[in-house]
C-alpha positions as CSV (number, residue, x, y, z in Angstrom):
1,M,14.1,19.5,38.7
2,L,16.8,19.1,36.3
3,A,16.5,17.3,33.0
4,P,18.0,14.1,32.5
5,S,21.6,14.5,31.1
6,Y,20.7,13.1,27.2
7,L,18.3,15.7,26.9
8,Q,20.6,18.4,27.6
9,S,23.0,17.6,25.2
10,I,20.1,17.7,22.2
11,D,19.7,21.1,20.9
12,L,16.3,21.1,19.9
13,A,15.9,24.1,18.5
14,R,18.8,23.2,16.0
15,L,17.4,19.9,15.6
16,L,14.1,21.0,14.9
17,S,15.5,23.7,12.3
18,E,17.7,21.7,10.1
19,T,15.0,18.7,9.8
20,P,12.4,20.0,7.4
21,H,16.1,21.2,5.1
22,K,17.2,17.7,5.1
23,M,13.6,16.1,4.8
24,L,13.8,18.7,1.5
25,A,16.9,17.9,0.1
26,Q,16.4,14.3,0.7
27,I,12.7,14.3,-1.2
28,Q,14.3,16.0,-4.2
29,T,16.6,13.8,-5.4
30,P,16.4,11.6,-8.4
31,L,16.4,8.3,-6.4
32,F,13.0,9.5,-4.7
33,L,11.2,11.2,-7.4
34,S,11.7,7.9,-9.5
35,Q,10.7,5.5,-6.8
36,L,8.1,8.0,-6.2
37,G,7.0,8.0,-10.1
38,G,7.0,4.5,-10.2
39,I,4.7,3.9,-7.0
40,V,2.3,6.5,-9.2
41,V,2.8,4.9,-12.6
42,S,2.3,1.4,-10.8
43,F,-0.8,2.6,-8.8
44,V,-2.7,3.7,-12.2
45,L,-1.8,0.7,-13.7
46,A,-3.6,-1.6,-11.0
47,Y,-6.5,0.7,-10.7
48,W,-7.2,-0.4,-14.6
49,L,-6.3,-4.0,-14.2
50,S,-8.9,-3.7,-11.2
51,K,-11.5,-2.4,-13.6
52,R,-10.6,-5.1,-15.7
53,A,-11.3,-7.6,-12.6
54,H,-14.3,-6.0,-11.8
55,V,-15.9,-6.7,-15.5
56,F,-14.7,-10.3,-15.2
57,A,-16.1,-11.0,-11.8
58,A,-19.5,-9.2,-12.8
59,H,-19.5,-12.2,-16.1
60,W,-18.8,-14.6,-13.6
61,T,-21.2,-13.7,-10.5
62,A,-23.5,-13.9,-13.4
63,A,-22.2,-16.7,-14.8
64,S,-22.6,-18.9,-11.5
65,A,-25.8,-17.2,-10.0
66,H,-27.2,-20.2,-8.9
67,K,-23.4,-21.1,-6.9
68,T,-22.9,-18.9,-4.0
69,W,-19.8,-20.0,-3.4
70,G,-19.0,-18.6,-7.0
71,K,-20.4,-15.2,-5.8
72,H,-19.0,-14.8,-2.9
73,L,-15.3,-15.6,-4.8
74,A,-16.1,-12.7,-7.6
75,R,-16.8,-10.3,-4.8
76,L,-14.0,-10.9,-3.5
77,V,-11.8,-10.7,-6.3
78,D,-13.1,-7.6,-7.1
79,Y,-12.9,-6.4,-3.5
80,I,-8.9,-7.3,-3.5
81,A,-8.2,-6.3,-7.2
82,L,-6.7,-2.9,-6.8
83,P,-4.5,-3.7,-3.9
84,L,-3.2,-7.3,-5.2
85,S,-2.7,-5.5,-8.7
86,W,-0.7,-2.5,-7.4
87,L,1.3,-5.1,-4.9
88,V,2.3,-7.4,-8.1
89,L,3.1,-4.1,-10.0
90,L,5.1,-2.9,-7.2
91,W,6.8,-6.4,-6.9
92,L,8.1,-6.6,-10.3
93,G,9.2,-3.3,-9.9
94,A,11.5,-3.8,-7.4
95,V,12.6,-7.2,-8.6
96,A,13.9,-4.9,-11.4
97,A,15.2,-2.3,-9.3
98,I,17.3,-5.2,-7.3
99,A,18.5,-6.7,-10.7
100,I,20.5,-3.1,-11.5
101,D,21.6,-2.5,-7.7
102,V,19.0,0.0,-7.0
103,P,18.2,1.1,-3.2
104,L,14.2,0.5,-2.7
105,H,13.6,2.8,1.0
106,I,10.4,4.4,-0.6
107,V,9.3,1.2,-2.9
108,G,9.5,-1.1,0.6
109,A,7.7,1.0,2.4
110,A,4.8,1.0,0.0
111,I,4.9,-2.6,-0.6
112,D,4.3,-2.8,3.2
113,L,1.6,-0.6,3.0
114,V,0.0,-2.1,0.5
115,F,0.3,-6.0,1.9
116,A,-1.1,-4.3,4.7
117,W,-4.2,-3.1,2.7
118,I,-4.3,-6.3,1.3
119,C,-4.7,-8.3,4.9
120,I,-7.2,-5.8,6.1
121,R,-9.7,-6.3,3.4
122,L,-9.3,-9.8,3.6
123,L,-10.1,-10.0,7.7
124,S,-12.7,-7.5,6.9
125,S,-14.7,-9.3,4.5
126,T,-14.7,-12.2,6.3
127,V,-17.1,-11.1,8.9
128,S,-20.9,-10.3,7.9
129,S,-21.3,-7.3,9.7
130,N,-20.4,-3.6,8.4
131,A,-19.6,-2.5,12.0
132,A,-17.1,-5.5,12.6
133,A,-14.9,-4.8,9.4
134,I,-14.9,-0.9,10.1
135,A,-13.5,-2.2,13.6
136,I,-11.3,-4.4,12.4
137,S,-10.4,-1.9,9.8
138,L,-9.8,0.5,12.4
139,V,-7.8,-1.6,15.1
140,A,-5.4,-3.0,12.1
């Protein structure tokens, strides 16, 4: 049986041998490295901010010990503090980069992934069963 004509025109061996070299060349560009550095720095800052939010949520939980909505809100803030602060920092970096006309391929992908992480966290926090929360996370 003959392969379809569009498969015959592709030299698969050449494609597979060139792709890693092209990817490595792309990864070594200053634009890629600066975006990757910005993502890492924003994560470290977001981690630091989330620890501050954790302390705030603990104080808020203690202050509203008799109010169940306060406990739930404090737990939710603590649950999404890291991805939410990371998303805000990535957006701020993206706005600054757009202002100086820098393309944001890697940062844009990171923003999309962190936003999806927040959505998954919010959806999984709405169910009371741990198994259902894990199932939501896996499906998403």
